[in-house]
C-alpha positions as CSV (number, residue, x, y, z in Angstrom):
1,X,0.0,0.0,0.0
2,X,2.8,2.4,0.8
3,X,4.4,1.9,-2.6
4,X,1.2,2.5,-4.4
5,X,0.5,5.7,-2.4
6,X,4.1,6.9,-2.9
7,X,3.8,6.3,-6.7
8,X,0.5,8.3,-6.8
9,X,2.0,11.2,-4.8
10,X,5.1,11.2,-7.1
11,X,3.0,11.2,-10.3
12,X,0.9,14.1,-9.0
13,X,4.0,16.1,-8.1
14,X,5.6,15.3,-11.5
15,X,2.5,16.4,-13.4
16,X,2.3,19.7,-11.7
17,X,6.0,20.5,-11.5
18,X,5.8,22.0,-8.0
19,X,3.0,22.1,-5.6
20,X,2.1,23.2,-2.0
21,X,1.4,20.3,0.4
22,X,-2.2,21.2,1.2
23,X,-2.9,21.6,-2.6
24,X,-1.4,18.1,-3.1
25,X,-3.5,16.6,-0.4
26,X,-6.7,18.1,-1.9
27,X,-5.7,17.0,-5.4
28,X,-5.2,13.4,-4.3
29,X,-8.5,13.4,-2.4
30,X,-10.2,14.8,-5.5
31,X,-8.8,11.9,-7.5
32,X,-10.3,9.4,-5.0
33,X,-7.3,8.6,-3.0
34,X,-8.1,8.2,0.7
35,X,-5.2,9.9,2.4
36,X,-4.4,11.9,5.5
37,X,-1.8,14.5,6.1
38,X,0.1,11.9,8.2
39,X,0.2,9.4,5.3
40,X,1.2,12.2,2.9
41,X,4.1,13.2,5.2
42,X,5.3,9.5,5.3
43,X,5.2,9.3,1.5
44,X,7.0,12.6,1.1
45,X,9.6,11.5,3.6
46,X,10.3,8.3,1.7
47,X,10.5,10.2,-1.6
48,X,12.9,12.7,-0.1
49,X,15.1,10.0,1.2
50,X,15.2,8.4,-2.2
51,X,16.2,11.9,-3.6
52,X,13.2,12.0,-5.9
53,X,11.5,15.1,-4.4
54,X,12.6,18.2,-2.6
55,X,10.5,19.6,0.2
56,X,11.1,23.1,1.4
57,X,9.3,25.3,3.9
58,X,7.6,28.4,2.6
59,X,6.6,29.9,5.9
60,X,5.3,28.6,9.1
61,X,2.5,26.4,7.7
62,X,3.3,25.8,4.0
63,X,5.7,23.4,2.3
64,X,6.7,23.5,-1.4
65,X,7.2,20.2,-3.0
66,X,9.1,19.8,-6.3
67,X,10.9,17.1,-8.3
68,X,14.5,16.9,-7.3
69,X,17.1,17.9,-9.8
70,X,20.3,16.0,-10.6
71,X,22.4,19.0,-9.5
72,X,21.4,18.2,-5.9
73,X,23.3,14.9,-6.1
74,X,26.7,16.5,-7.0
75,X,29.0,16.8,-4.0
76,X,29.8,20.3,-2.9
77,X,33.4,19.7,-1.8
78,X,36.3,19.8,-4.2
79,X,39.1,17.3,-3.3
């Protein structure tokens, strides 16, 4: 179930480019996915660990979610 939900969340983010967490939750509910904010947070956490999405705070209550770019994988240090 977690993989299916994670895939649905990723596809929705990919189709919109970037999205706010509350808008993502409403869009998933509109598509018929039974999801809570807790389940969404778990799915986003897994996707962020896999370096598939980037989640950033846009204030106290909003988070911006976008597809991770390949530039984020490059190391910052020069040896």
